MILOTOR-140451 format. One record per residue (C-alpha): residue number from 1; chain; x, y, z negated. Coordinates in steps of 0.001 Angstrom, whole numbers, padded with zeros to 6 digits. Each point is the difference from the previous one (the first is absolute). Example, Ala and Ser with C-alpha at 12.3 -4.5 7.8 and 13.67 -1.06 7.14 Angstrom:
<sites>
SITE, 1, A, 012300, -004500, -007800
SITE, 2, A, 001370, 003440, 000660
</sites>
This chain:
<sites>
SITE, 1, A, -026886, -016308, -014407
SITE, 2, A, 000242, -002658, 002701
SITE, 3, A, 003385, -000227, 001731
SITE, 4, A, -000805, -003245, 001825
SITE, 5, A, 002018, -000313, 003231
SITE, 6, A, -002464, -001402, 002523
SITE, 7, A, 002307, -000584, 002976
SITE, 8, A, 003455, -000520, -001506
SITE, 9, A, 001486, 003190, 001422
SITE, 10, A, 000656, 001622, -003369
SITE, 11, A, 001252, -003247, -001511
SITE, 12, A, 002444, -000451, 002859
SITE, 13, A, 001363, 003538, -000117
SITE, 14, A, 000254, -000046, -003796
SITE, 15, A, 001987, -003211, 000209
SITE, 16, A, 002429, 001464, 002515
SITE, 17, A, 000691, 002865, -002385
SITE, 18, A, 000141, -001800, -003308
SITE, 19, A, -000874, -003699, -000098
SITE, 20, A, 001806, -002124, -002583
SITE, 21, A, 003311, -001416, 001184
SITE, 22, A, 001773, -003313, -000608
SITE, 23, A, -003229, -001915, -000651
SITE, 24, A, 000283, -002650, 002738
SITE, 25, A, -002841, 001419, 002103
SITE, 26, A, 002185, 000918, 003025
SITE, 27, A, -000868, 003685, -000323
SITE, 28, A, 001638, 002866, -001873
SITE, 29, A, -000862, 003655, -000411
SITE, 30, A, 002355, 002759, 001102
SITE, 31, A, 000285, 001491, -003484
SITE, 32, A, 000909, -001776, -003214
SITE, 33, A, -002186, -000312, -003097
SITE, 34, A, -002208, 002924, 001021
SITE, 35, A, -003467, 000656, -001369
SITE, 36, A, -002864, 000442, 002447
SITE, 37, A, -002925, 002390, -000326
SITE, 38, A, -002682, -001352, 002323
SITE, 39, A, -002325, 002629, 001469
SITE, 40, A, -002934, -000974, 002199
SITE, 41, A, -001338, 002725, 002303
SITE, 42, A, -001946, -002092, 002536
SITE, 43, A, -003717, -000769, -000454
SITE, 44, A, -001200, -003541, -000587
SITE, 45, A, -000505, -001829, 003325
SITE, 46, A, -003508, -001081, 000931
SITE, 47, A, -001660, -002027, 002712
SITE, 48, A, -000965, 003187, 001797
SITE, 49, A, 003471, 001525, -000444
SITE, 50, A, 002657, -002685, -000523
SITE, 51, A, 002927, 002421, 000457
SITE, 52, A, -000983, 003304, -001618
SITE, 53, A, 002288, 003011, 000272
SITE, 54, A, 001329, 002005, -002912
SITE, 55, A, -000906, 003679, -000113
SITE, 56, A, 002684, 002652, -000380
SITE, 57, A, -001752, 001095, -003194
SITE, 58, A, 000393, -003473, -001500
SITE, 59, A, 003630, -000288, 001110
SITE, 60, A, 000748, 003381, -001583
SITE, 61, A, -001776, -001053, -003190
SITE, 62, A, 002066, -003187, -000062
SITE, 63, A, 003236, 001959, 000362
SITE, 64, A, -000989, 002378, -002795
SITE, 65, A, -001024, -002894, -002244
SITE, 66, A, 003313, -001805, 000578
SITE, 67, A, 001903, 003153, -000956
SITE, 68, A, -002004, 000281, -003222
SITE, 69, A, 000772, -003652, -000779
SITE, 70, A, 003740, 000639, 000227
SITE, 71, A, 000928, -001313, 003440
SITE, 72, A, 003564, 000716, 001115
SITE, 73, A, -000553, -001060, 003615
SITE, 74, A, -003249, -000073, 001983
SITE, 75, A, -000178, -002319, 003010
SITE, 76, A, -002794, 000704, 002490
SITE, 77, A, -000536, -002793, 002522
SITE, 78, A, -002953, 001716, 001627
SITE, 79, A, -000785, 002880, 002313
SITE, 80, A, -001664, 001264, 003136
SITE, 81, A, 000696, 001998, 003147
SITE, 82, A, -000756, 003388, -001502
SITE, 83, A, 001910, 003082, -001144
SITE, 84, A, 000843, 000271, -003677
SITE, 85, A, -003249, 001091, -001622
SITE, 86, A, -001079, 002181, -002882
SITE, 87, A, -000498, -002948, -002330
SITE, 88, A, 003070, -002179, 000434
SITE, 89, A, 002429, 002868, 000662
SITE, 90, A, -000511, 001724, -003372
SITE, 91, A, -000035, -003352, -001816
SITE, 92, A, 003385, -000925, 001482
SITE, 93, A, 001351, 003480, -000764
SITE, 94, A, -001163, -000337, -003607
SITE, 95, A, 001598, -003438, -000267
SITE, 96, A, 003327, 001262, 001329
SITE, 97, A, -000155, 002999, -002351
SITE, 98, A, -000472, -002470, -002864
SITE, 99, A, 003171, -001866, 001033
SITE, 100, A, -001719, -002882, 001788
SITE, 101, A, 001414, -001288, 003299
SITE, 102, A, -002717, -000633, 002605
SITE, 103, A, 000582, -002496, 002822
SITE, 104, A, -002573, -000549, 002765
SITE, 105, A, -000484, -002116, 003120
SITE, 106, A, 000665, 001743, 003329
SITE, 107, A, -002777, -001956, 001723
SITE, 108, A, -000487, -002917, 002380
SITE, 109, A, -001296, 001587, 003201
SITE, 110, A, 003355, 000092, 001802
SITE, 111, A, -000396, 003740, 000485
SITE, 112, A, 002403, 002939, -000179
SITE, 113, A, -001788, 001584, -002928
SITE, 114, A, -000021, -000931, -003677
SITE, 115, A, -003229, -000992, -001738
SITE, 116, A, -001317, 001771, -003047
SITE, 117, A, 000823, 000077, -002865
SITE, 118, A, 003566, -000855, 001095
SITE, 119, A, 000028, 003274, 001945
SITE, 120, A, -000701, 002039, -003128
SITE, 121, A, 002877, 002146, -001333
SITE, 122, A, 001902, -001784, -002750
SITE, 123, A, -000821, -003547, 001110
SITE, 124, A, 002635, -002343, 001412
SITE, 125, A, -001408, -001434, 003240
SITE, 126, A, 000933, -003630, 000668
SITE, 127, A, -000066, -001772, 003355
SITE, 128, A, 000677, -003688, 000611
SITE, 129, A, 003110, -001771, 001206
SITE, 130, A, -000108, -003578, 001279
SITE, 131, A, 001985, -002786, 001619
SITE, 132, A, -000502, -000310, 003753
SITE, 133, A, 000057, -003679, 000980
SITE, 134, A, -001911, 000567, 003241
SITE, 135, A, 002701, 001609, 002138
SITE, 136, A, 002551, -002629, -000987
SITE, 137, A, -001470, -002708, -002274
SITE, 138, A, 003413, -001578, -000551
SITE, 139, A, 001460, 003221, -001408
SITE, 140, A, -002631, 002172, -001715
SITE, 141, A, 000980, 003621, -000532
SITE, 142, A, -001273, 002703, -002295
SITE, 143, A, -002360, 002454, 001637
SITE, 144, A, -002969, 002230, -000754
SITE, 145, A, -003321, -001836, -000307
SITE, 146, A, -002167, 000381, 003088
SITE, 147, A, -002869, 001573, -001943
SITE, 148, A, 002013, 002383, -002205
SITE, 149, A, -000829, 003704, 000196
SITE, 150, A, 002773, 002578, 000236
SITE, 151, A, 000564, 003618, 001051
SITE, 152, A, 001996, 001711, 002759
SITE, 153, A, 002776, 000974, -002436
SITE, 154, A, 002197, -002111, -002267
SITE, 155, A, -000944, 001775, -003235
SITE, 156, A, -003545, -001318, -000428
SITE, 157, A, 000893, -002757, -002475
SITE, 158, A, 001634, -003421, -000143
SITE, 159, A, -000740, -003585, 000991
SITE, 160, A, 000055, -003189, -002063
SITE, 161, A, -000757, -003664, 000735
SITE, 162, A, -003618, -000273, 001089
SITE, 163, A, 000177, -002920, 002403
SITE, 164, A, -001373, -000649, 003453
SITE, 165, A, -001529, -003226, 001293
SITE, 166, A, 002449, -002539, 001366
SITE, 167, A, -000525, -001847, 003270
SITE, 168, A, -001450, -002968, -001892
SITE, 169, A, -002293, 002181, -002081
SITE, 170, A, -001329, 001862, 003025
SITE, 171, A, -000992, -003261, 001680
SITE, 172, A, -001682, -001626, -003002
SITE, 173, A, -003420, 001656, 000073
SITE, 174, A, -002042, -002088, -000596
SITE, 175, A, 001774, -003244, 000932
SITE, 176, A, 002351, -001163, -001416
SITE, 177, A, -001019, 001289, -003441
SITE, 178, A, 001561, 003313, -001002
SITE, 179, A, 001681, 001018, -003220
SITE, 180, A, 000319, 003557, 001263
SITE, 181, A, -002044, 002978, -001118
SITE, 182, A, 000355, 003662, 000870
SITE, 183, A, -001882, 003229, -000377
SITE, 184, A, 001065, 001504, 003313
SITE, 185, A, -002383, 001730, 002393
SITE, 186, A, -001076, -002160, 002941
SITE, 187, A, 002659, -002624, -000603
SITE, 188, A, -000454, -003716, -000593
SITE, 189, A, -002153, -001338, -002786
SITE, 190, A, -001124, 001561, -003248
SITE, 191, A, -000494, -003413, -001563
SITE, 192, A, 002524, -002748, -000703
SITE, 193, A, -001179, -003334, 001409
SITE, 194, A, 001489, -002414, -002519
SITE, 195, A, 003389, -000898, 001417
SITE, 196, A, 000796, -002484, -002748
SITE, 197, A, 001778, 002541, -002178
SITE, 198, A, -000943, 001401, -003389
SITE, 199, A, 001063, 003431, 001246
SITE, 200, A, -000649, 002122, 003049
SITE, 201, A, 002287, 002342, 001882
SITE, 202, A, -001315, 003556, -000044
SITE, 203, A, 001185, 002920, 002138
SITE, 204, A, -000559, 003740, 000102
SITE, 205, A, 001351, 003320, -001196
SITE, 206, A, -002049, -000886, -003092
SITE, 207, A, 002569, -002718, -000653
SITE, 208, A, 002958, 002275, 000755
SITE, 209, A, -001120, 002651, -002482
SITE, 210, A, 000322, -002018, -003246
SITE, 211, A, 003551, -000964, 000968
SITE, 212, A, 000885, 003682, -000325
SITE, 213, A, -002064, 000388, -003170
SITE, 214, A, 001833, -002956, -001532
SITE, 215, A, 003399, 001463, 000869
SITE, 216, A, -000985, 003308, -001586
SITE, 217, A, -001144, -001860, -003123
SITE, 218, A, 003507, -001465, -000246
SITE, 219, A, 001490, 003464, 000487
SITE, 220, A, -002238, 001417, -002740
SITE, 221, A, 001057, -002830, -002301
SITE, 222, A, 003608, 001055, 000539
SITE, 223, A, -000752, 003714, -000420
SITE, 224, A, -003278, 000729, -001767
SITE, 225, A, 000438, 003728, 000654
SITE, 226, A, 000155, -000462, 003776
SITE, 227, A, -002268, 002571, 001641
SITE, 228, A, -002188, -000680, 003032
SITE, 229, A, 002157, 002344, 002090
SITE, 230, A, 003200, -001786, -001034
SITE, 231, A, -001519, -003442, 000536
SITE, 232, A, -001181, 001001, 003469
SITE, 233, A, 003398, 001426, 000933
SITE, 234, A, 001813, -003121, -001192
SITE, 235, A, -002355, -002341, 001862
SITE, 236, A, 000291, 001993, 003234
SITE, 237, A, 003775, 000456, -000170
SITE, 238, A, 000798, -003651, -000674
SITE, 239, A, -001627, -001907, 002829
SITE, 240, A, 001251, -002333, 002715
SITE, 241, A, -000490, 000920, 003644
SITE, 242, A, -001859, -002416, 002264
SITE, 243, A, 001610, -000053, 003420
SITE, 244, A, -002069, 001551, 002798
SITE, 245, A, -002845, 000870, -002388
SITE, 246, A, 000370, 003753, 000511
SITE, 247, A, -002426, 002208, -001875
SITE, 248, A, -002361, -002933, -000662
SITE, 249, A, 002160, -000891, -003015
SITE, 250, A, -000043, 003483, -001543
SITE, 251, A, 003038, 000281, -002251
SITE, 252, A, 000532, -003752, 000388
SITE, 253, A, -000766, -003301, -001707
SITE, 254, A, 000273, 000223, -003773
SITE, 255, A, 002944, -001670, -001730
SITE, 256, A, -000577, -000845, -003660
SITE, 257, A, 003658, -000515, -000892
SITE, 258, A, 001062, 003294, 001560
SITE, 259, A, -002848, 001874, -001687
SITE, 260, A, 000750, -001474, -003421
SITE, 261, A, 003709, 000662, 000380
SITE, 262, A, -000758, 003638, 000849
SITE, 263, A, -002315, 000390, -003011
SITE, 264, A, 001868, 001702, -002881
</sites>
């Protein structure tokens, strides 16, 4: 079947989780020497529909297929502003029952509710942290990304680096040329404008999610018998707190070293 990535989103998120390290390309994945199972659930774009949506049926089928293919961690950088539905919910439950950890993006609407399927029982919801260089450009501080979804309590999930546009990036559309790309609702450009770089900066809870998936892959490499419940507990209990972030950070920003140290 065709797993062609037509807009780079899947390639980017896969690379954050597991791209090859120490190869002089300036980028490194969060995990080490991990194998990827690529699953495409979005239809092929067309002139009439250049950005087609994935159906919950297809997402559920993709989750089930990944479980059958032996996935240890499933990273879902997708979602919508809906309750957990009768397709994705059972698929995630089946994955967790099979020992697979499921991580999903909290969403980019800046709301106080979590997108599906991150709001399904058993999934680890992931919001986005960022560096704020707008308030004080000379001394950027860690914060929660402006677009990141959350919930009114601090037990909804965790956050991981997802980025937020810097002052320079916000002012670059379309001149001077941008090297910044993000899939965030109603924010900035969805196309990089050729800023003279071979890479583009990408932001979103989609980008935060594979950071967590990569950390869990490292944890599973240390303890192959690690259950989804144990992995979730370790991730949530070994975070760093972002000052003044309140419930927008959930349990906190993930810390790979702490999580690995806490893994048996």
